[in-house]
C-alpha positions in Angstrom: -5.9 -22.7 -25.7 -5.0 -19.5 -26.5 -6.5 -18.0 -23.5 -3.6 -20.1 -21.4 -0.8 -18.6 -23.9 -2.4 -15.0 -23.2 -2.3 -15.1 -19.7 0.7 -17.5 -18.9 2.2 -14.5 -21.2 0.9 -11.9 -19.4 2.7 -9.9 -16.6 1.5 -7.8 -14.3 2.0 -4.4 -15.7 0.8 -5.3 -19.4 -2.3 -6.9 -16.8 -2.9 -3.3 -14.7 -2.5 -1.1 -18.7 -5.1 -3.8 -20.3 -7.1 -3.3 -17.5 -7.3 0.6 -17.6 -7.6 0.5 -21.8 -10.5 -1.5 -21.4 -11.9 0.9 -18.7 -11.3 3.9 -20.7 -12.9 2.4 -23.6 -16.2 1.6 -21.7 -16.3 4.7 -20.7 -16.0 6.7 -23.6 -17.6 4.6 -26.2 -21.3 3.8 -23.2 -20.7 5.9 -20.5 -19.8 9.4 -22.1 -22.7 9.4 -24.3 -25.6 7.7 -21.7 -26.8 8.9 -18.3 -28.7 6.3 -17.5 -28.2 5.4 -13.5 -29.3 1.7 -14.7 -26.4 1.8 -17.1 -23.7 2.9 -14.6 -25.0 0.0 -12.1 -25.2 -2.5 -15.3 -21.3 -2.1 -16.4 -20.3 -1.2 -12.6 -21.7 -5.0 -12.1 -20.9 -6.6 -15.3 -16.8 -5.2 -14.9 -16.9 -7.2 -11.2 -18.7 -9.9 -13.1 -15.9 -10.3 -15.9 -12.9 -9.3 -13.0 -14.7 -12.6 -11.0 -14.7 -14.8 -14.6 -11.0 -13.6 -15.1 -9.6 -14.9 -11.8 -11.7 -17.8 -11.6 -10.0 -19.2 -15.0 -6.7 -18.4 -14.4 -7.3 -20.0 -11.0 -9.1 -22.8 -12.7 -6.1 -23.2 -15.5 -3.5 -23.3 -12.1 -5.9 -26.0 -10.8 -5.9 -27.8 -14.3 -1.6 -27.8 -14.4 -1.0 -28.9 -10.7 -3.6 -32.2 -11.4 -3.0 -33.4 -14.8 1.3 -32.2 -14.6 1.2 -33.4 -11.0 2.9 -36.2 -8.9 1.2 -38.2 -6.6 3.1 -39.0 -3.5 2.6 -40.4 0.2 4.5 -37.9 1.8 5.1 -38.1 6.3 3.9 -35.4 7.7 7.4 -33.8 10.0 5.4 -31.1 11.8 2.6 -28.5 11.7 2.0 -25.4 12.8 0.0 -21.6 11.9 1.5 -19.0 10.5 1.1 -15.9 10.9 -0.5 -15.0 8.1 -3.3 -16.9 10.0 -2.2 -20.2 7.0 -2.6 -23.7 8.0 0.6 -25.2 7.7 2.3 -28.8 7.2 6.0 -29.6 6.7 6.5 -32.8 4.6 8.9 -35.3 3.0 8.6 -37.8 0.5 11.1 -39.1 -2.7 10.1 -37.5 -6.3 9.8 -39.9 -9.5 13.3 -38.5 -10.1 14.5 -40.0 -6.6 14.9 -37.0 -5.1 14.5 -36.2 -1.5 11.6 -33.6 -0.7 11.4 -32.2 2.7 8.7 -28.7 2.3 6.2 -26.5 4.0 2.7 -26.0 2.5 -0.1 -24.5 3.2 -2.3 -23.4 0.0 -5.7 -25.1 -0.5 -5.1 -26.6 3.6 -8.6 -25.8 5.8 -8.3 -25.7 9.7 -11.1 -28.7 9.6 -7.9 -30.4 7.4 -5.1 -29.2 9.2 -6.7 -30.0 12.9 -6.4 -33.7 11.6 -3.1 -34.1 10.4 -0.4 -35.9 12.4 2.5 -35.7 13.2 4.1 -39.1 11.5 1.3 -40.1 9.7 1.6 -40.5 6.3 0.0 -38.0 3.9 -1.1 -38.0 0.2 0.3 -35.1 -1.7 0.8 -33.8 -5.2 4.1 -32.4 -6.5 5.1 -30.5 -9.6 8.6 -30.6 -10.3 8.3 -28.1 -13.0 7.4 -25.1 -10.4 9.0 -27.2 -7.0 5.4 -27.2 -5.6 3.7 -29.4 -3.7 0.1 -29.7 -2.4 -2.4 -31.9 0.2 -4.2 -34.2 -2.4 -7.4 -34.2 -0.1 -7.5 -30.3 0.2 -6.7 -29.5 -3.4 -9.7 -31.8 -4.2 -11.8 -30.6 -1.4 -11.1 -26.9 -3.0 -12.0 -28.0 -6.7 -15.5 -28.9 -5.5 -15.9 -25.7 -3.1 -15.2 -23.7 -6.4 -18.7 -24.0 -7.3 -19.8 -21.2 -4.8 -17.1 -18.9 -6.6 -18.9 -19.1 -9.4 -22.8 -18.4 -8.0 -20.7 -15.1 -6.3 -19.3 -14.6 -9.9 -22.8 -15.0 -11.2 -24.6 -12.6 -8.2 -22.8 -9.1 -9.8 -24.5 -10.6 -13.1 -27.6 -10.7 -11.9 -27.9 -7.7 -9.9 -26.6 -5.5 -12.8 -29.7 -7.1 -14.9 -32.0 -5.6 -12.0 -30.7 -2.8 -10.8 -30.4 -1.7 -14.9 -34.1 -3.1 -14.8 -35.4 -0.6 -12.1 -33.1 2.4 -12.3 -32.8 2.7 -16.2 -35.1 5.6 -15.9 -33.1 7.7 -13.5 -30.8 9.9 -15.3 -27.5 11.3 -14.0 -26.9 15.0 -14.4 -23.2 16.5 -13.6 -21.9 20.2 -13.4 -18.9 20.2 -15.0 -17.9 23.4 -13.1 -17.5 21.1 -9.9 -17.8 18.0 -10.8 -21.0 17.8 -8.1 -23.2 14.9 -9.9 -27.1 14.4 -9.3 -30.2 11.9 -9.9 -33.1 13.0 -11.8 -36.4 10.7 -11.6 -38.2 10.7 -14.8 -41.1 13.1 -13.4 -37.5 15.0 -13.5 -37.3 15.5 -9.7 -33.9 15.3 -8.4 -33.0 13.2 -5.2 -29.4 12.4 -4.4 -27.9 16.3 -5.0 -24.4 16.8 -4.0 -24.3 20.6 -4.9 -26.8 20.8 -1.9 -24.5 18.9 0.4 -21.0 20.3 1.4 -20.0 16.9 2.8 -20.8 15.0 0.2 -18.0 17.7 -2.1 -15.3 17.4 0.7 -15.8 13.8 0.7 -15.1 13.7 -3.6 -12.2 15.9 -3.2 -10.6 14.4 -0.7 -10.9 10.9 -2.5 -9.4 12.7 -6.0 -6.5 13.8 -3.6 -5.9 10.3 -2.1 -6.2 8.1 -5.7 -3.2 11.4 -7.1 -1.1 10.5 -4.4 -2.0 6.7 -4.9 -1.0 7.5 -8.8 2.1 9.5 -7.6 3.1 7.7 -4.8 3.5 4.1 -7.4 
């Protein structure tokens, strides 16, 4: 309940600020004090895991609102087309519970296989959300809800990968040249591998990447 209120009242700018603050806190409190390569990989994969979880939670909340507050109707297929964005769109018409005639287009959650079976003039079960004026094909949204289990597997993959990389690389240390910013990796026995100081190409790529990030930042 509290999470729903939090996400419902969050705008895009505040979301970016919070994400930036969180990443800075992780760097300042964890990565700045510990130079384990395994820990860095764990933190990176954990951030991806958390990002996937937040996205899944927001999507699940949207689905719950649609299914709980939506009106079920039998619409008539007027037309169907494939849009320039490679989406499978269908135009439908029906009468809402308040007697209002609705004629709209929808493509969200619709797969190609489902779209292929739609026929002009034939009935189609839809869910209509009056508050947002959104219309969804019922079979498509229910199929998507069942398929979401694979997205949960994808999310969990990052956490499992992070733990595996931490176990494998926890004794490797990352060194940084404070003057040039070049990094290298030290094995447990002190041997140095992946040394950017010996690679001019790595240094050029790194400087170009920093420059591009600055351009992107000022471009916004």
